[in-house]
Steps between C-alpha positions, in 0.01 A plus 500: 500500500288189526591134469302246304508122506557240234413131521797312363324170563185345356196513735260331252470177694400673823145563614380849405466616862862406568621678187312813599632487857858464375447800273353710782786406730767587245332834433496573871874426516560727198300777667690456827852514352404815316487675839860407596740795455768454234770565763382206718748213562214271397578560131865395517395172661242435228748501209569124526224386732213263444197542721208272568143519627245226553161561340206260530715187520760609246851638550562799274867586446578840355772754453503878471651643185592850616618613155169421330296566817318168479429209735559174310353171610766243418373181662176352626459177692219333692559469873467156656 
């Protein structure tokens, strides 16, 4: 079963190329976690974890909602 992603933050103020790159990156993450077996210890560690990735000068913080099978972006900040 596949995962999707949801932007829980507003990207309107960002340049279009940055918004698109963040979307592509989150889709790649959703595609990757889909391949992890349900029995993997990875999933138990994700229940309360926040993850982050830096994309084009922005830090994207996200979590994995295993019940809804969705990656949710919960925070976005510009790197200095």
